[in-house]
Structures are given as C-alpha cells and as structure tokens.
Backbone as CSV, one residue per row, in Angstrom:
resi,resn,N_x,N_y,N_z,CA_x,CA_y,CA_z,C_x,C_y,C_z
1,MET,-18.196,-2.851,-9.054,-19.391,-2.805,-8.316,-20.351,-4.044,-8.235
2,LEU,-20.554,-4.627,-9.394,-21.408,-5.558,-9.568,-20.760,-6.759,-8.924
3,LEU,-19.383,-7.084,-9.067,-18.895,-8.068,-8.451,-18.995,-8.003,-6.759
4,ARG,-18.724,-6.800,-6.465,-19.014,-6.611,-4.862,-20.281,-6.800,-4.454
5,GLN,-21.409,-6.557,-5.259,-22.758,-6.912,-4.940,-22.897,-8.360,-5.038
6,LEU,-22.374,-9.171,-5.972,-22.525,-10.553,-6.010,-21.833,-11.218,-4.767
7,CYS,-20.559,-10.739,-4.394,-19.860,-11.183,-3.276,-20.817,-11.030,-1.950
8,LEU,-21.526,-9.729,-1.770,-22.288,-9.535,-0.760,-23.535,-10.504,-0.614
9,SER,-24.092,-10.733,-1.907,-25.128,-11.605,-1.976,-24.878,-13.067,-1.562
10,HIS,-23.626,-13.448,-1.915,-23.236,-14.884,-1.562,-23.047,-14.854,0.042
11,TYR,-22.441,-13.779,0.498,-22.148,-13.693,1.932,-23.534,-13.775,2.620
12,GLU,-24.383,-12.954,2.370,-25.806,-12.955,3.030,-26.292,-14.208,3.002
13,ALA,-26.240,-15.055,1.944,-26.766,-16.369,1.719,-25.958,-17.464,2.450
14,ARG,-24.859,-16.948,2.879,-24.125,-17.944,3.739,-23.187,-18.785,2.794
15,ARG,-22.951,-18.477,1.624,-21.942,-19.091,0.708,-20.731,-18.276,0.769
16,PHE,-19.924,-18.638,1.845,-18.762,-18.023,2.127,-17.707,-18.249,1.067
17,ARG,-17.417,-19.526,0.643,-16.292,-19.689,-0.317,-16.588,-18.968,-1.583
18,PRO,-17.887,-19.104,-2.242,-18.182,-18.298,-3.370,-17.938,-16.925,-3.127
19,ALA,-18.306,-16.356,-2.018,-18.217,-14.860,-1.748,-16.681,-14.553,-1.849
20,LEU,-15.898,-15.349,-1.094,-14.432,-15.058,-1.148,-13.891,-15.061,-2.492
21,ARG,-14.095,-16.173,-3.310,-13.782,-16.162,-4.729,-14.032,-14.851,-5.422
22,VAL,-15.534,-14.557,-5.265,-15.788,-13.275,-5.986,-15.146,-11.970,-5.581
23,ALA,-14.746,-12.071,-4.148,-13.948,-10.762,-3.689,-12.734,-10.897,-4.229
24,LEU,-11.882,-12.000,-4.469,-10.638,-12.046,-4.889,-10.578,-11.731,-6.356
25,GLN,-11.650,-12.041,-7.229,-11.869,-11.638,-8.510,-11.974,-9.982,-8.624
26,ALA,-12.586,-9.420,-7.628,-12.918,-7.914,-7.837,-11.512,-7.360,-7.363
27,ILE,-10.711,-7.790,-6.427,-9.476,-7.255,-6.028,-8.622,-7.101,-7.184
28,ASP,-8.632,-8.158,-8.081,-7.791,-8.105,-9.279,-8.141,-6.778,-10.243
29,LEU,-9.362,-6.230,-10.078,-9.634,-5.155,-10.875,-9.030,-3.752,-10.355
30,ASP,-8.426,-3.856,-9.141,-7.710,-2.620,-8.572,-8.429,-1.453,-8.408
31,VAL,-9.709,-1.624,-8.097,-10.752,-0.583,-7.557,-11.218,-0.795,-6.273
32,LEU,-11.237,0.196,-5.487,-11.718,0.170,-4.079,-11.111,-1.157,-3.504
33,VAL,-9.699,-1.162,-3.703,-9.019,-2.605,-3.210,-9.250,-2.813,-1.685
34,ASP,-9.211,-1.627,-0.948,-9.295,-1.859,0.630,-10.462,-2.314,1.043
35,VAL,-11.630,-1.951,0.408,-12.982,-2.218,0.651,-13.192,-3.782,0.222
36,LEU,-12.754,-4.019,-0.890,-12.643,-5.525,-1.358,-12.050,-6.381,-0.466
37,HIS,-10.786,-5.843,-0.136,-10.090,-6.905,1.037,-10.876,-7.124,2.295
38,GLN,-11.622,-6.063,2.708,-12.589,-6.040,3.779,-13.553,-7.177,3.606
39,ASP,-14.215,-7.075,2.307,-15.120,-8.075,1.989,-14.504,-9.506,1.940
40,ALA,-13.368,-9.633,1.353,-12.707,-10.960,1.402,-12.341,-11.445,2.774
41,ALA,-12.030,-10.620,3.544,-11.743,-10.782,4.975,-12.876,-11.441,5.768
42,ARG,-14.098,-10.757,5.525,-15.381,-11.088,6.123,-15.755,-12.575,5.637
43,ALA,-15.616,-12.738,4.387,-15.986,-14.142,3.872,-14.986,-15.141,4.340
44,ALA,-13.696,-14.982,4.300,-12.623,-15.646,5.007,-12.968,-16.137,6.214
45,LEU,-13.036,-15.034,7.191,-13.427,-15.337,8.518,-14.826,-16.322,8.731
46,ALA,-15.912,-15.986,7.998,-17.072,-16.699,8.083,-16.939,-18.252,7.679
47,ALA,-15.826,-18.414,6.691,-15.608,-19.732,6.213,-14.628,-20.418,7.394
48,GLY,-14.077,-19.764,8.295,-13.358,-20.193,9.204,-11.833,-20.169,8.891
49,ASP,-11.412,-19.320,8.236,-10.035,-19.110,7.862,-9.525,-17.877,8.403
50,ILE,-9.198,-17.787,9.601,-8.649,-16.666,10.309,-7.423,-16.077,9.766
51,ASP,-6.541,-16.824,9.146,-5.242,-16.532,8.656,-5.466,-15.598,7.465
52,ALA,-6.369,-16.229,6.561,-6.693,-15.470,5.336,-7.326,-14.180,5.788
53,ALA,-8.143,-14.214,6.577,-9.066,-13.059,7.155,-8.091,-11.885,7.518
54,THR,-7.169,-12.294,8.374,-6.114,-11.264,8.911,-5.331,-10.754,7.929
55,ALA,-4.910,-11.832,6.869,-4.050,-11.300,5.716,-4.693,-10.249,4.835
56,HIS,-6.075,-10.474,4.538,-6.849,-9.459,3.819,-6.905,-8.117,4.605
57,LEU,-7.126,-8.189,5.801,-7.460,-7.042,6.747,-6.056,-6.220,6.633
58,ARG,-4.889,-6.853,6.756,-3.656,-6.193,6.761,-3.367,-5.521,5.449
59,ALA,-3.786,-6.275,4.370,-3.700,-5.676,3.019,-4.638,-4.406,2.697
60,ALA,-5.855,-4.399,3.443,-6.549,-3.265,3.376,-6.184,-2.117,4.181
61,ALA,-5.457,-2.321,5.246,-4.749,-1.130,5.977,-3.650,-0.810,5.131
62,ARG,-2.853,-1.542,4.445,-1.776,-1.110,3.598,-2.111,-0.385,2.453
63,ARG,-3.312,-0.800,1.690,-3.656,-0.402,0.327,-4.723,0.802,0.435
64,GLY,-5.365,0.981,1.701,-6.511,1.881,1.661,-5.919,3.288,1.963
65,PRO,-6.779,4.220,1.567,-6.315,5.659,1.891,-6.321,5.839,3.367
66,ALA,-5.495,6.905,3.695,-5.261,7.291,5.030,-6.578,7.645,5.848
67,SER,-7.511,8.051,5.190,-8.864,8.152,5.866,-9.636,6.892,6.268
68,ARG,-9.262,5.813,5.683,-9.778,4.463,6.108,-8.832,3.495,6.914
69,ARG,-7.510,4.088,7.091,-6.666,3.162,7.638,-6.887,2.715,9.074
70,ALA,-7.293,3.678,9.921,-7.686,3.497,11.322,-8.976,2.441,11.349
71,PHE,-9.900,2.589,10.567,-10.906,1.538,10.553,-10.441,0.083,10.106
72,HIS,-9.622,0.057,9.200,-8.997,-1.328,8.821,-8.267,-1.961,9.959
73,PHE,-7.436,-1.120,10.663,-6.520,-1.614,11.747,-7.593,-1.971,12.948
74,TRP,-8.449,-1.189,13.092,-9.400,-1.467,14.240,-10.181,-2.931,13.830
75,THR,-10.665,-3.053,12.651,-11.229,-4.380,12.245,-10.314,-5.532,12.433
76,LEU,-9.081,-5.426,12.035,-7.847,-6.404,12.315,-7.847,-6.621,13.785
77,GLY,-7.725,-5.517,14.576,-7.817,-5.802,15.913,-8.795,-6.498,16.638
78,SER,-10.001,-6.165,16.191,-11.240,-6.848,16.619,-11.219,-8.298,16.299
79,THR,-10.922,-8.680,15.097,-10.764,-9.937,14.580,-9.921,-10.804,15.502
80,LEU,-8.552,-10.302,15.596,-7.716,-10.943,16.284,-8.094,-11.074,17.845
81,PHE,-8.749,-10.216,18.447,-9.185,-10.247,19.829,-10.174,-11.463,19.977
82,LEU,-10.985,-11.498,18.985,-12.163,-12.542,19.009,-11.484,-13.828,19.008
83,ALA,-10.279,-13.989,18.174,-9.556,-15.221,17.906,-8.618,-15.502,19.250
84,GLY,-8.726,-14.655,20.148,-7.778,-14.971,21.528,-6.378,-14.491,21.255
85,ARG,-6.008,-13.727,20.092,-4.671,-13.452,19.730,-4.423,-12.080,20.334
86,TYR,-4.380,-11.867,21.549,-4.288,-10.581,22.258,-3.001,-9.833,21.953
87,ALA,-1.925,-10.332,21.827,-0.678,-9.345,21.557,-0.863,-8.880,20.209
88,SER,-1.218,-9.702,19.051,-1.370,-9.118,17.770,-2.477,-7.997,17.870
89,ALA,-3.504,-8.325,18.464,-4.673,-7.362,18.556,-4.399,-6.098,19.185
90,ILE,-3.457,-6.076,20.140,-2.976,-4.839,20.752,-2.264,-4.047,19.893
91,VAL,-1.377,-4.609,19.102,-0.523,-3.798,18.151,-1.398,-3.311,16.985
92,ALA,-2.373,-4.045,16.428,-3.300,-3.512,15.484,-4.021,-2.271,16.065
93,LEU,-4.646,-2.503,17.240,-5.472,-1.445,17.910,-4.686,-0.196,18.418
94,GLU,-3.460,-0.418,18.606,-2.603,0.834,18.896,-2.334,1.635,17.610
95,ARG,-2.320,0.947,16.460,-2.302,1.672,15.033,-3.440,2.188,14.780
96,ALA,-4.714,1.595,15.100,-6.013,2.374,15.061,-6.046,3.590,15.737
97,VAL,-5.687,3.615,16.941,-5.541,4.737,17.889,-4.867,5.795,17.213
98,ARG,-3.738,5.364,16.771,-2.811,6.404,16.071,-3.322,7.036,14.762
99,TRP,-3.799,6.230,14.044,-4.376,6.708,12.783,-5.825,7.259,12.938
100,GLY,-6.382,7.089,14.029,-7.952,7.565,14.151,-8.070,8.937,14.352
101,THR,-9.154,9.520,13.972,-9.669,10.867,14.301,-10.981,10.838,14.886
102,ARG,-11.897,10.495,13.975,-13.321,10.606,14.635,-13.745,9.570,15.500
103,ASP,-13.217,8.325,15.453,-13.670,7.265,16.223,-12.486,6.841,17.233
104,LYS,-11.795,7.812,17.601,-10.586,7.527,18.698,-11.113,6.957,19.940
105,ALA,-12.202,7.471,20.516,-12.693,6.940,21.769,-13.114,5.508,21.630
106,LEU,-13.526,5.055,20.428,-13.946,3.531,20.182,-12.760,2.886,20.110
107,TYR,-11.731,3.315,19.342,-10.529,2.465,19.453,-9.781,2.243,20.536
108,ARG,-9.696,3.436,21.401,-9.160,3.305,22.722,-9.845,2.354,23.672
109,ALA,-11.219,2.447,23.669,-11.971,1.440,24.489,-11.758,0.083,24.058
110,HIS,-11.633,-0.160,22.852,-11.351,-1.561,22.321,-9.933,-2.030,22.811
111,LEU,-9.046,-1.297,22.702,-7.554,-1.508,23.170,-7.722,-1.729,24.590
112,ALA,-8.390,-0.974,25.313,-8.634,-1.317,26.818,-9.044,-2.536,27.118
113,LEU,-10.121,-2.988,26.355,-10.748,-4.201,26.582,-9.860,-5.356,26.201
114,VAL,-9.027,-5.183,25.188,-8.063,-6.295,24.701,-6.813,-6.394,25.916
115,ARG,-6.563,-5.203,26.295,-5.533,-5.330,27.380,-5.925,-6.045,28.574
116,LEU,-7.245,-5.732,28.957,-7.743,-6.309,30.217,-7.871,-7.976,29.997
117,ALA,-8.273,-8.179,28.732,-8.446,-9.703,28.429,-6.895,-10.316,28.422
118,ALA,-6.045,-9.584,28.111,-4.668,-10.223,28.264,-3.889,-9.912,29.592
119,ASN,-4.903,-9.812,30.608,-4.254,-9.585,32.096,-3.385,-8.391,32.177
120,GLU,-3.309,-7.385,31.332,-2.510,-6.319,31.368,-3.141,-5.048,32.307
121,HIS,-2.498,-4.310,32.891,-3.115,-3.191,33.646,-3.516,-2.097,32.674
122,VAL,-4.636,-1.442,32.901,-5.222,-0.412,31.941,-5.299,0.854,32.959
123,GLU,-4.480,1.991,32.547,-4.512,3.045,33.205,-5.637,3.842,32.646
124,ASN,-6.312,4.583,33.698,-7.405,5.587,33.396,-8.579,4.942,32.602
125,LEU,-8.985,3.751,33.119,-10.089,3.061,32.548,-11.442,3.734,32.755
126,GLN,-11.519,4.417,33.728,-12.805,5.098,33.915,-12.879,6.367,32.784
127,GLU,-11.744,6.910,32.572,-11.773,7.951,31.576,-11.939,7.498,30.065
128,THR,-11.503,6.403,29.843,-11.657,5.672,28.792,-13.205,5.355,28.424
129,ILE,-13.787,4.839,29.557,-15.287,4.554,29.536,-16.105,5.791,29.242
130,ASP,-15.680,6.940,30.148,-16.381,7.943,30.076,-16.348,8.765,28.586
131,ALA,-15.182,8.663,28.101,-15.011,9.185,26.619,-15.999,8.478,25.679
132,LEU,-16.051,7.137,25.864,-16.827,6.352,24.869,-18.360,6.705,25.185
133,VAL,-18.732,6.875,26.482,-20.084,7.349,26.729,-20.463,8.637,26.099
134,GLY,-19.386,9.471,26.165,-19.552,10.718,25.697,-19.669,10.802,24.106
135,ALA,-19.260,9.753,23.525,-19.336,9.717,22.096,-20.789,9.100,21.607
136,ARG,-21.558,8.880,22.588,-23.131,8.437,22.379,-22.995,7.252,21.737
137,PRO,-22.794,6.266,22.564,-22.772,4.653,22.258,-24.115,4.390,21.319
138,ARG,-23.901,3.817,20.266,-24.952,3.544,19.374,-25.124,2.098,19.003
139,GLY,-23.931,1.373,18.891,-23.940,0.093,18.458,-22.734,-0.863,18.944
140,TYR,-21.567,-0.692,18.198,-20.475,-1.469,18.669,-20.093,-0.813,19.980
141,GLU,-20.182,0.395,20.114,-19.809,1.041,21.516,-20.440,0.381,22.611
142,GLN,-21.739,-0.236,22.448,-22.333,-0.794,23.520,-21.706,-2.093,23.838
143,PHE,-21.352,-2.870,22.934,-20.611,-4.014,23.120,-19.379,-3.838,23.883
144,LEU,-18.515,-2.779,23.626,-17.381,-2.499,24.420,-17.758,-2.024,25.728
145,LEU,-18.654,-1.015,25.904,-19.025,-0.587,27.183,-19.592,-1.656,28.116
146,GLY,-20.319,-2.588,27.523,-20.812,-3.793,28.376,-19.714,-4.533,28.889
147,HIS,-18.672,-4.945,28.095,-17.674,-5.622,28.544,-16.745,-4.875,29.479
148,LEU,-16.615,-3.647,29.331,-15.720,-2.962,30.095,-16.396,-2.656,31.585
149,ALA,-17.604,-2.506,31.457,-18.469,-2.314,32.747,-18.426,-3.697,33.404
150,TYR,-18.496,-4.731,32.592,-18.420,-6.208,33.406,-16.962,-6.342,33.999
151,ALA,-15.907,-5.953,33.179,-14.721,-6.058,33.853,-14.596,-5.328,35.111
152,SER,-15.074,-4.108,35.172,-14.840,-3.296,36.208,-15.892,-3.513,37.464
153,GLY,-16.810,-4.372,37.309,-17.542,-5.107,38.206,-18.983,-4.155,38.318
154,ALA,-19.215,-3.380,37.348,-20.466,-2.598,37.229,-21.499,-3.386,36.380
155,TRP,-21.866,-4.455,36.992,-22.758,-5.534,36.352,-24.152,-4.997,35.791
156,PRO,-24.823,-4.043,36.622,-26.090,-3.556,36.018,-25.839,-2.604,34.582
157,ALA,-24.690,-1.847,34.739,-24.451,-1.244,33.423,-24.121,-2.211,32.406
158,ALA,-23.407,-3.194,32.728,-23.006,-4.250,31.663,-24.224,-4.772,30.994
159,ARG,-25.148,-5.204,31.959,-26.294,-6.034,31.552,-27.015,-4.867,30.507
160,ARG,-27.212,-3.705,30.882,-27.989,-2.734,30.194,-27.215,-2.543,28.607
161,TYR,-25.754,-2.394,28.687,-25.273,-2.084,27.339,-25.288,-3.339,26.457
162,LEU,-24.847,-4.474,27.114,-24.938,-5.791,26.351,-26.235,-6.157,25.835
163,GLY,-27.330,-5.996,26.821,-28.595,-6.305,26.162,-29.136,-5.475,25.093
164,GLU,-28.766,-4.213,25.168,-29.118,-3.339,23.932,-28.431,-3.584,22.863
165,PHE,-27.037,-4.001,22.883,-26.221,-4.508,21.693,-26.932,-5.637,21.060
166,VAL,-27.205,-6.672,21.855,-27.860,-7.958,21.338,-29.106,-7.510,20.708
167,ARG,-29.898,-6.716,21.401,-31.253,-6.500,20.763,-31.219,-5.763,19.343
168,ARG,-30.165,-4.694,19.478,-30.000,-3.845,18.224,-29.491,-4.597,16.959
169,VAL,-28.392,-5.588,17.263,-27.852,-6.291,16.144,-28.843,-7.347,15.722
170,GLY,-29.571,-7.920,16.656,-30.678,-9.019,16.187,-31.745,-8.376,15.447
171,ALA,-32.011,-7.205,15.607,-33.117,-6.544,14.936,-32.793,-5.831,13.691
172,GLY,-31.416,-5.800,13.473,-30.936,-5.060,12.195,-30.677,-5.912,11.040
173,SER,-29.959,-5.448,10.335,-29.628,-6.183,8.938,-29.019,-7.552,9.158
174,PRO,-29.434,-8.611,8.386,-28.927,-9.917,8.549,-27.264,-9.755,8.158
175,LEU,-26.871,-8.905,7.315,-25.530,-8.860,7.176,-24.644,-8.388,8.367
176,VAL,-25.232,-7.433,9.086,-24.522,-6.905,10.246,-24.563,-7.986,11.365
177,ALA,-25.618,-8.652,11.396,-25.847,-9.813,12.487,-24.697,-10.954,12.098
178,LEU,-24.583,-11.177,10.734,-23.558,-12.217,10.384,-22.092,-11.788,10.746
179,ALA,-21.831,-10.460,10.301,-20.425,-9.871,10.361,-20.095,-9.884,11.919
180,LEU,-21.171,-9.697,12.859,-20.994,-9.495,14.274,-21.136,-10.610,15.180
181,GLY,-21.264,-11.741,14.297,-21.447,-13.134,15.048,-20.664,-13.408,16.203
182,GLY,-19.285,-13.088,16.208,-18.444,-13.397,17.302,-18.787,-12.523,18.430
183,GLU,-19.015,-11.206,18.062,-19.354,-10.272,19.150,-20.699,-10.771,19.948
184,LEU,-21.733,-10.973,18.930,-22.888,-11.586,19.618,-22.768,-12.685,20.392
185,SER,-22.076,-13.576,20.209,-21.755,-14.669,20.947,-21.094,-14.326,22.107
186,MET,-20.084,-13.372,22.118,-19.476,-13.129,23.219,-20.309,-12.337,24.258
187,ALA,-21.161,-11.366,23.708,-22.187,-10.755,24.636,-23.188,-11.633,25.219
188,ARG,-23.584,-12.489,24.503,-24.437,-13.412,25.031,-23.876,-14.311,26.116
189,ALA,-22.690,-14.784,25.838,-22.080,-15.440,27.003,-21.766,-14.602,28.372
190,THR,-21.419,-13.374,28.077,-21.139,-12.537,29.299,-22.549,-12.307,30.010
191,LEU,-23.572,-12.179,29.189,-24.877,-11.851,30.007,-25.304,-13.195,30.682
192,ALA,-25.088,-14.304,30.092,-25.391,-15.658,30.727,-24.489,-15.759,31.893
193,THR,-23.142,-15.434,32.020,-22.397,-15.562,33.248,-22.944,-14.695,34.304
194,MET,-23.360,-13.478,34.030,-23.919,-12.535,35.019,-25.097,-13.035,35.422
195,SER,-26.129,-13.769,34.619,-27.377,-14.305,35.122,-27.125,-15.478,36.010
196,ALA,-26.062,-16.215,35.766,-25.827,-17.460,36.555,-25.078,-17.178,37.996
197,ASN,-24.869,-15.894,38.108,-24.141,-15.494,39.342,-25.032,-14.335,40.189
C-alpha cells in the first residue's frame, strides 16, 4: 500500500515515468495486482505509452476478481476509444457489458458512443440514453450523455451535460482531472464545435 501511495504521489506531481516504475515494483508483490495494473496503465498513458497502458489494462481484467472485471474492460475500452482504436474499443466494451452488473447502463452507453464514432448503426439509441439518465448521471455519465445527445442532434442537452462534466471534473480532485484529461479535451472540443455553429 505504501508503494501504491508513492505511485499516486508521483502521478499527481506529473512524474509519470517514476509512477510507472513504482507501480511495476508493487505489481511484483502480487497484492491487489489488478488495482496496481490500473495504476501502471494510468501512468503509462499519461507518459504517452498507449500500448503499455492497454497491456496493463488487459492484465488487470485477466488477474482481477470477477467483481472488478467489467470495470477493467470498461477502462480498457474507454482508453482505446480516446486513442481512436474503435474496433478494439468495441470488443472491450462488449466484454464490460457482459461482465457488468451495477453499471451496465454506463457500459452500454459507452459502447453506443464508440459504435457511433466508428460509423456503425446503433439500435435503440434513445433507450440507451434513457437508461443512463435513469441511472442518475453524476460524472462520467454526463460525458457520455453529452456526446450521445450531440450525435443525435440534441445540442441543448449536449451543452448541458458536457458543461456540467467539465465543471465537475475541473472543480474536483486533481487526480481525477488528470486521469480524465482525454475526456476533458474531447468534451471541450465538442462544446467549442457547438459554439462555432
């Protein structure tokens, strides 16, 4: 646990390579391995190594308990989505949906967004949106709802959800803002696109 705290401290200070080295040392201890692979993935991604990040996320999904498997596949899918690797993101998110219990609406919505980005048809899009709204959007759900609303032409709703996501993440923990840097950039770009039109 001390190594994990050191890893997170390096990460928060934006020392990503040292954070990754500490996470790898902690993984060798074979305790909370899936959580430490998540930490290593976060550090590798922030250091610009998408391949190492996805390898750690795959290891987290393989080595973690069944109760956390959906979360690991979802994180993998979201990472691949932001990297523009839509086909691989779809596979990961389909697995998240299959393993998910509590956050299934979130995983389905993310899968729908990736399919839209990949120019695939999404059946029952409004049902997917309604299910996520019914899950009481509080954070990442707003990011997804904003982009799904944007894709479906409901720009006032998209502005509301994305604006709230940007405000919430910006006012929250620096660790969360750092971890969601890709999503923040995407949300801001979408808001800028709507403002320009």
